[in-house]
LUMTORDREN-570426 format. One record per residue (C-alpha): residue number from 1; residue in three letters; chain; x, y, z. Coordinates in Angstrom, 2 decimals, always signed. Each point is the difference from the previous one (the first is absolute). Layout:
N
[NUM; "ALA"; "A"; [X; Y; Z]]
...
This chain:
294
[1; "UNK"; "A"; [+73.36; -108.99; -120.36]]
[2; "UNK"; "A"; [+2.21; -0.28; +3.03]]
[3; "UNK"; "A"; [+0.45; +2.91; +1.50]]
[4; "UNK"; "A"; [+2.16; +1.82; +2.69]]
[5; "UNK"; "A"; [-1.60; -0.17; +3.17]]
[6; "UNK"; "A"; [+1.09; +1.76; +2.89]]
[7; "UNK"; "A"; [-1.42; -0.82; +3.82]]
[8; "UNK"; "A"; [-0.38; +1.40; +3.41]]
[9; "UNK"; "A"; [-1.11; -2.06; +2.66]]
[10; "UNK"; "A"; [+1.27; -3.36; -0.02]]
[11; "UNK"; "A"; [-1.88; -1.25; +3.17]]
[12; "UNK"; "A"; [-1.97; -3.01; +0.56]]
[13; "UNK"; "A"; [-2.07; +0.75; -3.09]]
[14; "UNK"; "A"; [+1.86; +1.71; -2.26]]
[15; "UNK"; "A"; [+3.03; -2.53; -0.14]]
[16; "UNK"; "A"; [-2.63; -2.37; -1.05]]
[17; "UNK"; "A"; [-1.04; +2.49; -2.96]]
[18; "UNK"; "A"; [+3.86; +0.76; -0.42]]
[19; "UNK"; "A"; [+0.80; -3.99; -0.49]]
[20; "UNK"; "A"; [-2.52; -0.61; -2.57]]
[21; "UNK"; "A"; [+0.72; +3.26; -2.19]]
[22; "UNK"; "A"; [+3.74; -1.47; -0.11]]
[23; "UNK"; "A"; [-1.41; -3.44; -0.84]]
[24; "UNK"; "A"; [-1.69; +1.48; -2.71]]
[25; "UNK"; "A"; [+3.19; +1.49; -1.73]]
[26; "UNK"; "A"; [-0.24; +3.69; +0.89]]
[27; "UNK"; "A"; [+2.69; +2.08; +0.92]]
[28; "UNK"; "A"; [-0.23; +0.71; +3.93]]
[29; "UNK"; "A"; [+1.25; +2.72; +1.90]]
[30; "UNK"; "A"; [-0.88; +0.49; +4.15]]
[31; "UNK"; "A"; [+0.23; +2.43; +2.11]]
[32; "UNK"; "A"; [+2.67; -0.75; +3.10]]
[33; "UNK"; "A"; [-1.86; +0.77; +3.38]]
[34; "UNK"; "A"; [+0.26; -1.54; +3.35]]
[35; "UNK"; "A"; [-3.50; -1.31; +0.27]]
[36; "UNK"; "A"; [+0.53; -2.14; -3.29]]
[37; "UNK"; "A"; [-0.31; -4.04; +0.26]]
[38; "UNK"; "A"; [+3.78; -1.41; -0.98]]
[39; "UNK"; "A"; [+0.87; +0.68; -3.74]]
[40; "UNK"; "A"; [+2.42; -2.93; -0.60]]
[41; "UNK"; "A"; [-2.44; -1.93; -2.72]]
[42; "UNK"; "A"; [-1.19; +2.90; -1.33]]
[43; "UNK"; "A"; [+3.51; +1.33; -0.75]]
[44; "UNK"; "A"; [+1.58; -3.91; -1.15]]
[45; "UNK"; "A"; [-3.49; +0.27; -2.60]]
[46; "UNK"; "A"; [+1.21; +3.18; -1.27]]
[47; "UNK"; "A"; [-1.03; +2.50; +1.98]]
[48; "UNK"; "A"; [+1.84; +3.40; +1.04]]
[49; "UNK"; "A"; [-0.08; +2.23; +2.72]]
[50; "UNK"; "A"; [+0.29; +3.88; +0.76]]
[51; "UNK"; "A"; [+0.06; +2.09; +2.60]]
[52; "UNK"; "A"; [-1.81; +2.74; -1.41]]
[53; "UNK"; "A"; [-3.73; +0.45; -1.08]]
[54; "UNK"; "A"; [+1.19; +2.96; -2.71]]
[55; "UNK"; "A"; [+2.40; -2.88; -1.76]]
[56; "UNK"; "A"; [-2.43; -3.00; -0.12]]
[57; "UNK"; "A"; [-3.08; +2.27; -1.22]]
[58; "UNK"; "A"; [+2.50; +1.25; -2.75]]
[59; "UNK"; "A"; [+1.08; -3.29; -1.35]]
[60; "UNK"; "A"; [-3.74; -1.32; +0.02]]
[61; "UNK"; "A"; [-2.91; +0.11; -2.49]]
[62; "UNK"; "A"; [-1.93; -1.43; +3.13]]
[63; "UNK"; "A"; [+0.20; +1.11; +3.34]]
[64; "UNK"; "A"; [-1.94; -2.24; +2.62]]
[65; "UNK"; "A"; [-0.30; +1.01; +3.81]]
[66; "UNK"; "A"; [-1.25; -2.52; +2.28]]
[67; "UNK"; "A"; [+0.26; +1.97; +3.39]]
[68; "UNK"; "A"; [-1.59; -0.22; +3.41]]
[69; "UNK"; "A"; [-2.41; +3.52; -0.15]]
[70; "UNK"; "A"; [-0.30; +3.38; -1.49]]
[71; "UNK"; "A"; [+2.06; +2.02; +1.83]]
[72; "UNK"; "A"; [+3.28; -2.79; -1.64]]
[73; "UNK"; "A"; [-1.60; +0.58; -3.63]]
[74; "UNK"; "A"; [-0.17; +3.50; +0.43]]
[75; "UNK"; "A"; [+3.62; +0.08; +1.24]]
[76; "UNK"; "A"; [+1.20; -2.33; -2.47]]
[77; "UNK"; "A"; [-1.51; +1.73; -2.99]]
[78; "UNK"; "A"; [+0.39; +3.98; +0.84]]
[79; "UNK"; "A"; [+2.86; -0.30; +2.79]]
[80; "UNK"; "A"; [+3.73; +0.97; -0.65]]
[81; "UNK"; "A"; [+1.54; -2.40; -1.98]]
[82; "UNK"; "A"; [-3.37; -1.36; -0.93]]
[83; "UNK"; "A"; [-1.39; -1.56; -3.06]]
[84; "UNK"; "A"; [-1.65; +3.00; -1.22]]
[85; "UNK"; "A"; [+3.19; +1.23; -0.76]]
[86; "UNK"; "A"; [+1.37; -2.59; -2.13]]
[87; "UNK"; "A"; [-3.21; -1.00; -1.75]]
[88; "UNK"; "A"; [+0.17; -0.48; -3.85]]
[89; "UNK"; "A"; [-2.75; +1.88; -1.86]]
[90; "UNK"; "A"; [-2.05; -2.87; -1.28]]
[91; "UNK"; "A"; [+0.61; -2.45; +2.86]]
[92; "UNK"; "A"; [-2.38; -1.14; +2.30]]
[93; "UNK"; "A"; [-0.38; -0.35; +3.51]]
[94; "UNK"; "A"; [-2.03; -2.86; +1.86]]
[95; "UNK"; "A"; [-0.87; +0.56; +3.38]]
[96; "UNK"; "A"; [-0.87; -3.48; +1.61]]
[97; "UNK"; "A"; [-0.07; +1.65; +3.25]]
[98; "UNK"; "A"; [-3.05; +0.29; +2.42]]
[99; "UNK"; "A"; [-0.72; +3.99; -0.26]]
[100; "UNK"; "A"; [-2.49; +2.42; +1.36]]
[101; "UNK"; "A"; [-1.61; +0.86; -3.65]]
[102; "UNK"; "A"; [+0.32; +3.86; +0.64]]
[103; "UNK"; "A"; [+3.92; -0.70; +0.34]]
[104; "UNK"; "A"; [-0.14; -1.75; -3.09]]
[105; "UNK"; "A"; [-1.60; +2.68; -2.09]]
[106; "UNK"; "A"; [+2.68; +2.08; +0.85]]
[107; "UNK"; "A"; [+2.58; -2.14; -0.84]]
[108; "UNK"; "A"; [-1.48; -0.68; -3.11]]
[109; "UNK"; "A"; [-0.14; +3.32; -0.94]]
[110; "UNK"; "A"; [+3.52; +0.51; +0.86]]
[111; "UNK"; "A"; [+1.49; -2.75; -2.20]]
[112; "UNK"; "A"; [-2.17; +1.06; -2.80]]
[113; "UNK"; "A"; [+1.29; +3.50; +0.44]]
[114; "UNK"; "A"; [+3.69; -1.56; -0.68]]
[115; "UNK"; "A"; [-1.57; -1.36; -3.08]]
[116; "UNK"; "A"; [-0.74; -3.71; +0.88]]
[117; "UNK"; "A"; [-2.93; -2.12; +1.11]]
[118; "UNK"; "A"; [-1.39; -1.50; +3.14]]
[119; "UNK"; "A"; [-1.94; -3.24; +0.66]]
[120; "UNK"; "A"; [-1.15; -0.75; +3.49]]
[121; "UNK"; "A"; [-0.03; -3.71; +0.28]]
[122; "UNK"; "A"; [-0.58; -1.18; +3.75]]
[123; "UNK"; "A"; [+0.20; -3.77; +0.71]]
[124; "UNK"; "A"; [-1.63; -2.66; +2.16]]
[125; "UNK"; "A"; [+0.87; -3.58; +0.96]]
[126; "UNK"; "A"; [+3.16; -0.68; +2.00]]
[127; "UNK"; "A"; [+4.11; -0.53; -0.59]]
[128; "UNK"; "A"; [-0.91; -3.51; -1.07]]
[129; "UNK"; "A"; [-2.28; +0.99; -2.64]]
[130; "UNK"; "A"; [+2.64; +2.87; -0.68]]
[131; "UNK"; "A"; [+3.01; -2.34; -0.83]]
[132; "UNK"; "A"; [-2.43; -2.34; -2.01]]
[133; "UNK"; "A"; [-0.60; +2.64; -2.26]]
[134; "UNK"; "A"; [-4.22; +0.08; +0.80]]
[135; "UNK"; "A"; [-0.71; +3.27; +1.86]]
[136; "UNK"; "A"; [-3.34; +2.04; -0.98]]
[137; "UNK"; "A"; [+0.76; +3.33; -0.95]]
[138; "UNK"; "A"; [-2.58; +2.86; -0.19]]
[139; "UNK"; "A"; [+0.61; +2.32; -2.39]]
[140; "UNK"; "A"; [-0.46; +4.04; -0.23]]
[141; "UNK"; "A"; [+0.84; +2.03; -2.60]]
[142; "UNK"; "A"; [-0.46; +0.10; -4.21]]
[143; "UNK"; "A"; [-1.32; -3.25; -1.00]]
[144; "UNK"; "A"; [+2.29; +0.22; -3.22]]
[145; "UNK"; "A"; [+3.07; +0.35; +2.32]]
[146; "UNK"; "A"; [-1.20; -2.94; +1.79]]
[147; "UNK"; "A"; [+0.08; -2.11; -3.02]]
[148; "UNK"; "A"; [+3.41; +1.26; -1.06]]
[149; "UNK"; "A"; [+1.65; -1.16; +3.14]]
[150; "UNK"; "A"; [-2.53; -3.11; +0.71]]
[151; "UNK"; "A"; [+2.50; -2.28; -1.49]]
[152; "UNK"; "A"; [+2.36; +1.09; +2.75]]
[153; "UNK"; "A"; [-2.35; -0.34; +2.71]]
[154; "UNK"; "A"; [-0.67; -3.05; -0.87]]
[155; "UNK"; "A"; [+3.35; -1.32; +0.73]]
[156; "UNK"; "A"; [-1.40; +0.24; +3.85]]
[157; "UNK"; "A"; [-3.57; +0.24; -0.19]]
[158; "UNK"; "A"; [-2.68; -2.41; -0.47]]
[159; "UNK"; "A"; [-2.81; +1.88; -0.27]]
[160; "UNK"; "A"; [+0.02; +3.93; -0.60]]
[161; "UNK"; "A"; [-3.20; +2.06; -0.03]]
[162; "UNK"; "A"; [-0.35; +3.55; -1.13]]
[163; "UNK"; "A"; [-1.89; +1.43; +2.78]]
[164; "UNK"; "A"; [-0.03; +3.75; -1.36]]
[165; "UNK"; "A"; [+2.00; +3.25; -0.63]]
[166; "UNK"; "A"; [+2.82; +0.83; +1.91]]
[167; "UNK"; "A"; [-0.49; -0.18; +3.47]]
[168; "UNK"; "A"; [-2.58; -2.90; -0.38]]
[169; "UNK"; "A"; [+2.45; -3.03; +0.68]]
[170; "UNK"; "A"; [+0.78; +1.41; +3.35]]
[171; "UNK"; "A"; [-3.16; +0.75; +0.69]]
[172; "UNK"; "A"; [-1.40; -3.27; -0.46]]
[173; "UNK"; "A"; [+3.20; -1.82; +1.41]]
[174; "UNK"; "A"; [-1.15; +2.13; +3.47]]
[175; "UNK"; "A"; [-3.49; -1.05; -0.52]]
[176; "UNK"; "A"; [+0.98; -4.00; -0.40]]
[177; "UNK"; "A"; [+2.26; +0.21; +3.13]]
[178; "UNK"; "A"; [-2.57; +1.96; +2.11]]
[179; "UNK"; "A"; [-2.48; -3.13; -0.78]]
[180; "UNK"; "A"; [+2.75; -2.57; +0.54]]
[181; "UNK"; "A"; [+1.75; +1.32; +2.99]]
[182; "UNK"; "A"; [-3.26; +0.91; +1.39]]
[183; "UNK"; "A"; [-1.20; -3.76; -0.42]]
[184; "UNK"; "A"; [+2.96; -1.29; +1.65]]
[185; "UNK"; "A"; [-0.57; +2.55; +2.87]]
[186; "UNK"; "A"; [-3.23; -0.85; +0.72]]
[187; "UNK"; "A"; [+0.96; -3.82; -0.06]]
[188; "UNK"; "A"; [+2.92; +0.58; +2.26]]
[189; "UNK"; "A"; [-2.37; +1.75; +2.55]]
[190; "UNK"; "A"; [-2.64; -2.84; -0.33]]
[191; "UNK"; "A"; [+2.72; -2.22; +0.39]]
[192; "UNK"; "A"; [+1.35; +1.91; +3.30]]
[193; "UNK"; "A"; [-3.35; -0.04; +1.44]]
[194; "UNK"; "A"; [-0.64; -3.73; -0.60]]
[195; "UNK"; "A"; [+3.49; -0.69; +1.70]]
[196; "UNK"; "A"; [-1.53; +1.63; +2.97]]
[197; "UNK"; "A"; [-3.15; -1.16; +0.09]]
[198; "UNK"; "A"; [+0.90; -3.75; +0.02]]
[199; "UNK"; "A"; [-0.27; -0.82; -3.93]]
[200; "UNK"; "A"; [+2.66; -2.38; -1.23]]
[201; "UNK"; "A"; [+1.93; +1.48; -3.35]]
[202; "UNK"; "A"; [-0.53; -2.91; -2.02]]
[203; "UNK"; "A"; [-4.34; +0.49; +0.73]]
[204; "UNK"; "A"; [+0.60; +3.47; -1.01]]
[205; "UNK"; "A"; [+1.13; -0.40; -3.13]]
[206; "UNK"; "A"; [-2.13; -3.36; -0.77]]
[207; "UNK"; "A"; [-3.20; +1.91; +0.54]]
[208; "UNK"; "A"; [+1.34; +3.19; -2.13]]
[209; "UNK"; "A"; [+1.58; -1.68; -2.60]]
[210; "UNK"; "A"; [-3.30; -1.75; -0.63]]
[211; "UNK"; "A"; [-2.48; +3.20; -0.02]]
[212; "UNK"; "A"; [+0.24; +3.75; -0.09]]
[213; "UNK"; "A"; [+3.76; +0.34; +1.17]]
[214; "UNK"; "A"; [+1.41; -2.55; -2.30]]
[215; "UNK"; "A"; [+2.23; +1.68; -2.77]]
[216; "UNK"; "A"; [+3.64; +1.17; -1.17]]
[217; "UNK"; "A"; [+0.49; +2.15; +3.46]]
[218; "UNK"; "A"; [-1.00; -2.77; +2.31]]
[219; "UNK"; "A"; [+2.66; -2.40; -2.16]]
[220; "UNK"; "A"; [+2.94; +2.95; +0.35]]
[221; "UNK"; "A"; [-0.71; -0.08; +3.94]]
[222; "UNK"; "A"; [-1.07; -3.66; +0.41]]
[223; "UNK"; "A"; [+3.88; -1.25; +0.28]]
[224; "UNK"; "A"; [+0.49; +2.00; +2.86]]
[225; "UNK"; "A"; [-3.53; -0.43; +1.88]]
[226; "UNK"; "A"; [+1.04; -3.64; -0.17]]
[227; "UNK"; "A"; [+3.57; -0.18; +0.63]]
[228; "UNK"; "A"; [+1.50; +3.27; +0.55]]
[229; "UNK"; "A"; [+1.50; +0.12; -3.82]]
[230; "UNK"; "A"; [-0.25; +3.78; -1.40]]
[231; "UNK"; "A"; [+0.90; -0.86; -3.27]]
[232; "UNK"; "A"; [-3.32; +0.00; -1.94]]
[233; "UNK"; "A"; [+0.57; +3.72; +0.21]]
[234; "UNK"; "A"; [+3.51; +1.22; +0.23]]
[235; "UNK"; "A"; [-1.37; +3.49; +0.38]]
[236; "UNK"; "A"; [+0.96; +2.20; +3.01]]
[237; "UNK"; "A"; [-2.20; +1.80; +2.26]]
[238; "UNK"; "A"; [+1.89; +3.31; -0.76]]
[239; "UNK"; "A"; [-0.34; -0.47; -3.32]]
[240; "UNK"; "A"; [-3.73; -0.52; +0.21]]
[241; "UNK"; "A"; [-0.35; +3.35; +2.45]]
[242; "UNK"; "A"; [+1.58; +1.77; -2.95]]
[243; "UNK"; "A"; [-2.13; -1.34; -2.88]]
[244; "UNK"; "A"; [-2.90; +0.55; +2.55]]
[245; "UNK"; "A"; [+0.82; +2.99; +0.41]]
[246; "UNK"; "A"; [+0.30; +1.08; -3.88]]
[247; "UNK"; "A"; [-3.57; -1.20; -0.51]]
[248; "UNK"; "A"; [-1.33; +2.19; +2.70]]
[249; "UNK"; "A"; [+1.86; +2.56; -1.73]]
[250; "UNK"; "A"; [-1.23; -0.86; -2.67]]
[251; "UNK"; "A"; [-3.75; -0.10; +0.91]]
[252; "UNK"; "A"; [+0.97; +3.12; +1.70]]
[253; "UNK"; "A"; [+0.90; +2.12; -2.97]]
[254; "UNK"; "A"; [-3.72; -1.48; -1.83]]
[255; "UNK"; "A"; [-2.13; +0.56; +3.08]]
[256; "UNK"; "A"; [-0.77; -3.64; +0.03]]
[257; "UNK"; "A"; [-1.45; -1.70; +3.05]]
[258; "UNK"; "A"; [+2.77; -1.60; +1.92]]
[259; "UNK"; "A"; [-1.45; -1.26; +3.26]]
[260; "UNK"; "A"; [+1.20; -3.45; -0.03]]
[261; "UNK"; "A"; [+2.94; +0.56; -1.95]]
[262; "UNK"; "A"; [+1.04; +2.24; +3.22]]
[263; "UNK"; "A"; [-0.79; -2.55; +2.23]]
[264; "UNK"; "A"; [+2.37; -2.45; -1.75]]
[265; "UNK"; "A"; [+2.90; +2.36; +0.09]]
[266; "UNK"; "A"; [-0.98; +0.71; +3.73]]
[267; "UNK"; "A"; [+0.36; -3.73; +0.61]]
[268; "UNK"; "A"; [+3.39; -0.47; -2.16]]
[269; "UNK"; "A"; [+1.70; +3.06; +1.88]]
[270; "UNK"; "A"; [-0.67; -1.45; +3.36]]
[271; "UNK"; "A"; [+1.34; -3.18; -0.98]]
[272; "UNK"; "A"; [+2.90; +1.69; -1.71]]
[273; "UNK"; "A"; [+0.77; +1.66; +3.78]]
[274; "UNK"; "A"; [-0.59; -3.26; +1.83]]
[275; "UNK"; "A"; [+1.60; -2.70; -2.20]]
[276; "UNK"; "A"; [+3.63; -0.36; -0.75]]
[277; "UNK"; "A"; [+1.73; +1.91; -2.64]]
[278; "UNK"; "A"; [-0.27; -2.19; -3.43]]
[279; "UNK"; "A"; [-3.27; -1.45; +1.01]]
[280; "UNK"; "A"; [-1.84; -1.33; -2.92]]
[281; "UNK"; "A"; [-3.56; +0.27; -0.68]]
[282; "UNK"; "A"; [-1.53; -3.05; +1.23]]
[283; "UNK"; "A"; [+1.93; +0.40; +3.38]]
[284; "UNK"; "A"; [-2.79; +2.27; +0.90]]
[285; "UNK"; "A"; [-2.50; -2.58; +1.03]]
[286; "UNK"; "A"; [+2.95; -0.76; +2.87]]
[287; "UNK"; "A"; [+0.41; +3.52; +0.70]]
[288; "UNK"; "A"; [-3.58; +0.97; +0.40]]
[289; "UNK"; "A"; [-0.75; -3.70; +2.00]]
[290; "UNK"; "A"; [+2.96; +1.83; +2.57]]
[291; "UNK"; "A"; [-2.88; +2.93; +0.63]]
[292; "UNK"; "A"; [+0.97; +3.33; -0.66]]
[293; "UNK"; "A"; [-3.04; +1.70; +1.36]]
[294; "UNK"; "A"; [-1.91; -0.35; +3.17]]
């Protein structure tokens, strides 16, 4: 069945999700926001835009959030004029943002108290896969609710993994980003050391790719190492700091070991201070090669 879907957050990832929902025939309403990507194509395809999150929720069977992080999710859901003010009983909130699980649990409880249901469904992959409808989703929440929502999620996702109860999707996303960004950060630091020690980037990449350094992380950063093309990982250092900060908070809440995570976060924060605003993660290699420490 086609659904009335409301979306908040039409950024690089959200625009791809929205495009695929419209393509599959769902009636889409989006919240106007300065951070949105251009809405012209979506509106031409039938999407409508609204200026109130409460109004958007009131006309939606499903509300999808694709926001930067926990503060934004909490503000959109519980703030003045927010989603909870208009949410219809029996509707579903699907949070595709990256968030701290403890916040997710609070937001899910607020949604449930309003008579609605909640799934956390953070994404992996990039805006390219979002546009192609090939995202990976990590889902936290009731398995029966996931089955009910699966046809909608399959409009923009290739792989859907049920990670566990509410909050488990966001927890798994932070684990994933810690590992993936941690590996890229390690490679960037090694590449910076290679440069300062006279090892050619072509040699560095070739040797690692044939040994234990090969894999997805190297493939993502390789275009930058070889030709200063950062498009292999269109993810900002600022967002990487945010995600690693969230991971650190999650690990602290659980009393988990986080020594290496703290080192990765410190490296990213140092690069954020010394790099250009908006610098992407692959550019870490050049920032670290400049030398920010004695």
